[in-house]
C-alpha positions in Angstrom: -66.2 -52.9 -31.5 -62.7 -52.2 -32.8 -63.8 -48.7 -33.8 -65.2 -48.0 -30.3 -61.9 -49.1 -28.7 -59.9 -47.0 -31.2 -62.1 -44.0 -30.4 -61.7 -44.5 -26.7 -57.9 -44.7 -27.1 -57.8 -41.5 -29.1 -59.9 -39.6 -26.6 -57.8 -40.9 -23.7 -54.6 -39.8 -25.5 -55.9 -36.3 -26.3 -57.0 -35.7 -22.7 -53.5 -36.7 -21.4 -51.8 -34.3 -23.9 -54.2 -31.5 -23.2 -54.3 -32.0 -19.5 -57.5 -32.2 -17.5 -59.1 -28.9 -16.5 -58.5 -29.6 -12.8 -54.8 -30.3 -13.5 -54.5 -27.1 -15.5 -56.2 -25.0 -12.8 -54.0 -26.5 -10.1 -50.8 -25.7 -12.1 -52.0 -22.1 -12.6 -52.8 -21.8 -8.9 -49.4 -23.1 -7.9 -47.7 -20.7 -10.3 -49.8 -17.8 -8.8 -49.0 -18.8 -5.3 -45.3 -18.9 -6.0 -45.4 -15.4 -7.6 -47.3 -14.1 -4.6 -45.1 -15.7 -1.9 -43.1 -13.6 0.5 -39.5 -13.7 1.4 -38.1 -13.0 4.9 -34.6 -11.8 5.3 -32.6 -10.2 8.1 -29.6 -10.4 10.3 -28.9 -11.6 13.8 -26.6 -9.6 16.1 -25.1 -10.5 19.5 -25.2 -8.3 22.6 -22.2 -6.3 21.3 -24.1 -5.5 18.1 -21.8 -7.8 16.1 -23.2 -10.1 13.4 -23.8 -13.5 14.9 -22.9 -16.4 12.6 -24.2 -19.9 13.2 -27.2 -18.7 15.2 -30.4 -20.7 14.6 -33.3 -18.7 13.3 -36.8 -20.2 13.8 -39.7 -19.4 11.5 -43.0 -20.6 12.9 -46.3 -20.7 11.0 -48.8 -19.7 13.8 -51.7 -21.6 12.1 -50.0 -25.0 11.5 -47.3 -24.6 14.1 -44.8 -25.8 11.5 -41.3 -24.5 12.2 -38.5 -24.0 9.7 -34.9 -23.2 10.7 -32.0 -21.4 9.1 -28.4 -21.2 10.4 -27.0 -17.7 9.9 -24.2 -17.0 7.5 -20.8 -15.4 8.5 -22.4 -11.9 8.3 -25.3 -13.0 10.6 -27.7 -13.1 7.6 -30.7 -15.4 7.1 -33.3 -15.9 4.4 -36.6 -17.8 4.2 -38.2 -17.8 0.7 -41.6 -19.1 -0.5 -43.6 -18.0 2.6 -47.4 -18.0 1.9 -48.7 -14.5 1.8 -51.8 -15.0 3.9 -50.3 -16.6 7.0 -49.1 -15.1 10.3 -45.7 -16.2 11.3 -43.2 -15.6 14.2 -39.4 -15.4 13.9 -36.7 -15.6 16.6 -33.1 -16.6 16.9 -31.0 -18.6 19.4 -27.3 -19.1 19.9 -25.4 -20.7 22.8 -28.1 -20.1 25.5 -29.0 -16.6 24.2 -32.3 -15.8 22.5 -33.8 -12.8 20.6 -37.3 -11.4 21.2 -40.0 -13.0 19.0 -41.2 -10.9 16.1 -44.5 -11.4 14.5 -45.6 -10.7 10.9 -49.3 -10.7 10.1 -50.9 -12.3 7.1 -52.5 -8.9 6.5 -49.0 -7.4 5.9 -48.9 -7.0 2.1 -45.1 -6.7 1.8 -43.5 -9.2 -0.5 -40.0 -8.7 1.0 -39.9 -8.5 4.8 -36.7 -7.7 6.7 -36.3 -8.3 10.4 -33.2 -7.7 12.5 -32.9 -10.0 15.6 -30.7 -9.2 18.6 -29.6 -11.9 21.0 -29.8 -11.4 24.8 -29.9 -13.6 27.9 -33.2 -15.4 28.4 
């Protein structure tokens, strides 16, 4: 009986060290998804074509309806990293009652780096 318990303990310890096949596959999939992810960058400009700082940029996943936001930098720049490569998403900006047009990027668009300029205008 002691030998059986010792053998079970050794097998359990070796599986923890080696990792289960499912855990290894999941880790590889996550690493692959990270390397295949997209990045969205761009700038927001006001009606006078000046960079608009502190505008809120909205990134909307059109499948899950999840929205992420980014407040633009002093140069009007924004950046969203880690976007899944196979989703459609929309992006638009708002600032003090002004709004940009909504731009759409398809999941079929294969670019890893997407750059979109948004211009604010009255609603």
